[in-house]
NUPAVEX-375551 format. One record per residue (C-alpha): x, y, z. Coordinates in steps of 0.5 Angstrom, whole numbers, plus 2048, in hexadecimal, padded with zeros to 3 digits. Example, Ala and Ser with C-alpha at 12.3 -4.5 7.8 and 13.67 -1.06 7.14 Angstrom:
8197F781081B7FE80E
// end
This chain:
9157F08D691A7F28D19177F98CF9147FA8D791B7F98D991E7FE8D49198038D691B8028DE9228038DC92180A8D991D80C8DE92280A8E392780E8DF9238148DE9228148E69298138E792B8198E292681E8E692981C8EC93081D8EA92E8248E692B8268ED9318248F19358298EC93182F8EC93182E8F493982E8F49388348EF9358388F493A8398FA93883D90093A8458FF94084690494184C90994385190494685890794085D90594286490294186990893F86E90393B86B8FD93886E8F79338738FA93787390193887990593F87B90393D87F8FC9458818FA94C8808FD9538828FB9598818FF95E8848FA96287D8FC96287A8F49688778F39668748EC96C8768E69668778E296687F8E195F8808DF95D87C8E59618808E995F8868E69588848E89598818EF95F8848F296088A8EE9688898EE96D88D8EA96C8898E396988F8DF96D8958E296989A8DD9638988DF9628958E69698978EA9678948F096C8918F496B88B8FA96D88D90196D88990796688890996288791096288090D96687E90796788390296388A90196388F8FC9668968FC96189B8F99648A08F49628A78F295D8A88ED95C8A08EB95789B8EE9558948EE94F8938E994B88D8EA94588B8E494188A8EA9408888F293D8818F09368818F29378868F893388B8F492D8868F692E8888FD92988B90292D88B90893588B90793C88B90B94288E90894888C90C94F88E90A95688F90D95989690B96089990D9618A190B9648A790E9608AE90F95E8B09079618B690595D8BB9009578B78FE9528B19019548AA8FE94F8A58FC94F89E8FF94A89B8FA94489C8F693E8988F393D89B8ED93689C8EB9328A08E692C8A28EA9308A78EF9328AE8ED9398AC8EF9398A68EB93A8A18F193589E8F693A89D8FB9418A08FD9458A290394B8A79039508AA9089518B19089578B590995B8B990E9578BF90D9518BC90E9528BA9159568B391495B8B291995F8AB91A95A8AA9209548AC91D9528AB91694D8AF9129498AA90E9438AA90A93E8A49079398A59029338A090192F8A28FB9308A98FC92F8AA9039368AC9079388A990E93E8AE9109438AE9159458B59169488BA91B9418BC91C93D8B591C9438B29209498AF91C94A8A791B94F8A592195489F92195A8A291E9588A091795E8A59149648A491896789F91396589891696089391495989491695389091594D89491394689191293F89590F93989191193289290F92C88F91292688F90E92188D91392389391792589791292B89991693389A91493889791994089891994589491C94D89691C95189091E94C88C92094889192594289492494189C92393D89E9289398A592A9388A79239338AC92092D8AA91C9308AD9179358A89179318A291792A8A39159298A190E9238A490A91F8A490491B8AB90391B8AC90B9188A490D91D89F90F92089C90892089490A9228909049278939009268928F892D8938F492B8948ED92F8958E69358948EA93B8948E49418938E89458938EF94B8978F09508958F695589B8F89528A18F594C8A38F19498A28EA94D8A78E69538A48E995189D8E694F8A18DF9478A08E19448A58DD93C8A58DC93C8AC8DF93F8AB8E69438B18E894A8B28E794C8B88EB9538B98ED9528B98F594F8B18F49568AE8F69578A68F69598A28FC9618A38FD96289E90396189690495B89290395A88B90595588590694F88990294988690494188790293C88390593588390393288390A93388791193988491593888391C93D88692194088092394187E91B94488591A94988392094B87C91E94D88091795188491B95487F91F95687B91995988091595487F910
// end
């Protein structure tokens, strides 16, 4: 009886211990709360974004983020009032260089959205941005420029040229310049959209789509057929406010004197890995994003 009583006690203790452990385990696993979700998680549509609003006192971080005048001899950029917060003022023969545009190089469709402020360029075209790539004769897979007064730019209608993988899309006096008062010295929202499902480019100025465009301004082709999905390979840098040479990116890229940097303001520069809809573009404009 005594042995049986001890055995019974041990079993009872073990059962009690198991129940206690089980209870503790349940208490250690509380239900997950309703935490806010990231609007643009890793791999999301917004691939690159700079607002030029950095306020950190760290000069290295500012040099990369807001490009303030922390290194005047190398990056003589200054902050100016932007459409939303601060913006950056372009400088002759200088540009803002980024090691990459994150994973934008994997984009098969794209949207490029930014705010610009400038007067009519005089003398030479000014480059807005360049996605540096070794695959193309000009060492750039994607770039845009605004041409000068002599080429036909006015304060109401600008001569604008966008290049996508060696194909040029031009807004010129003969093709039809880009309307919207882009060069009247005020802030304007400009958006380029490429949709791989249609192989077509769309353009927006201040939230409004440009219409009645020619096929040479919209149809993206490859050897005469619709291009479809883009493929950006061998990307080695991303340049804002200029061309590869202004960011000291060599690799055989042109260095001609006529290639000038952007000397107006830039704000809220965004690269998406998808084609934004008209309503999404309008929302960016309305919110000054």
